[in-house]
C-alpha positions in Angstrom: 0.0 0.0 0.0 1.4 3.4 -0.9 1.7 6.0 1.8 1.9 3.5 4.7 4.4 3.3 7.4 5.5 0.3 9.5 5.0 0.4 13.2 5.2 -2.3 15.8 3.0 -2.9 18.9 2.9 -5.4 21.7 -0.3 -7.3 22.1 -1.5 -10.2 24.1 -1.4 -13.5 22.1 -5.0 -14.4 22.9 -6.2 -11.0 21.8 -4.2 -11.3 18.6 -5.8 -14.6 17.8 -9.3 -13.1 18.3 -8.3 -10.2 16.1 -7.1 -12.5 13.3 -10.3 -14.6 13.5 -12.5 -11.5 13.3 -10.4 -10.0 10.5 -10.6 -13.2 8.6 -14.4 -13.0 8.7 -14.2 -9.5 7.2 -11.6 -10.6 4.6 -8.9 -8.3 5.9 -5.7 -8.6 7.9 -5.6 -8.2 11.6 -3.4 -5.1 11.2 -5.9 -3.5 8.9 -8.8 -4.3 11.3 -6.9 -2.6 14.2 -6.1 0.4 12.0 -9.7 0.8 10.9 -11.0 0.4 14.5 -8.6 3.0 15.7 -9.6 5.3 12.9 -13.3 4.9 13.7 -12.6 5.7 17.3 -10.6 8.8 16.4 -13.4 10.0 14.2 -16.3 9.3 16.6 -14.6 8.9 20.0 -16.9 5.9 20.5 -16.1 2.3 20.6 -18.1 -0.2 18.5 -21.5 -0.9 20.1 -21.8 -3.4 22.8 -23.9 -6.6 22.5 -26.5 -5.1 24.8 -26.8 -2.0 22.5 -27.2 -4.3 19.5 -29.9 -6.3 21.2 -31.8 -3.2 22.2 -31.6 -1.9 18.7 -33.0 -5.1 17.3 -35.8 -5.2 19.8 -36.6 -1.6 18.8 -36.8 -2.7 15.2 -39.1 -5.5 16.1 -41.4 -3.2 18.0 -41.4 -0.7 15.1 -42.4 -3.5 12.7 -45.3 -4.5 15.0 -46.4 -0.8 15.2 -46.1 -0.6 11.4 -48.3 -3.6 10.9 -51.0 -2.1 13.1 -50.7 1.2 11.1 -51.0 -0.8 7.8 -54.0 -2.7 9.1 -55.6 0.7 9.9 -55.0 1.9 6.3 -52.0 4.0 7.1 -49.4 2.3 4.8 -48.4 5.6 3.1 -47.4 7.0 6.5 -45.3 3.9 7.3 -43.5 4.2 3.9 -42.8 7.9 4.6 -41.4 7.1 8.1 -39.1 4.4 6.6 -37.9 6.9 3.9 -37.1 9.4 6.6 -35.3 6.9 8.7 -33.2 5.9 5.7 -32.0 9.5 5.3 -30.9 9.6 8.9 -29.3 6.2 9.0 -28.5 4.9 5.5 -28.5 1.2 5.2 -30.1 0.5 8.5 -33.8 1.2 7.9 -35.9 -1.9 7.6 -37.5 -2.7 4.3 -41.1 -1.6 3.8 -43.6 -4.2 5.0 -45.8 -5.6 2.3 -49.5 -5.6 3.0 -50.4 -8.8 4.9 -46.9 -9.6 5.8 -46.5 -10.6 9.5 -43.5 -9.8 11.6 -43.1 -13.5 12.4 -42.5 -14.1 8.6 -39.4 -12.1 8.8 -36.3 -13.9 9.8 -33.2 -12.4 11.3 -30.5 -15.1 11.7 -28.4 -12.9 14.0 -31.2 -12.5 16.4 -32.0 -16.2 16.4 -28.4 -17.0 17.1 -28.1 -14.7 20.1 
């Protein structure tokens, strides 16, 4: 890579193994993963979300889907679509897909939620 420098750090062997495993899942090197995490922290001053925060966010999405289904059943699908469009402008790539009429929340499957 052009414009890079070589630096050395000391790190616990077990932590390094965990980093290598996580980096492999993302198809990158452990060094690149560390650099990207450090860059993210420098930009936001926040660490990646904890598992509890992730679970709360998923539960919130489930509740939002249930509310959306009630709104659709009440003939307010246009409002639901407008809300989803607004959410997508605030958090691109995170907003749930619009619910099709008659689709139940239980028909949706989130493998990450089921594994946790």
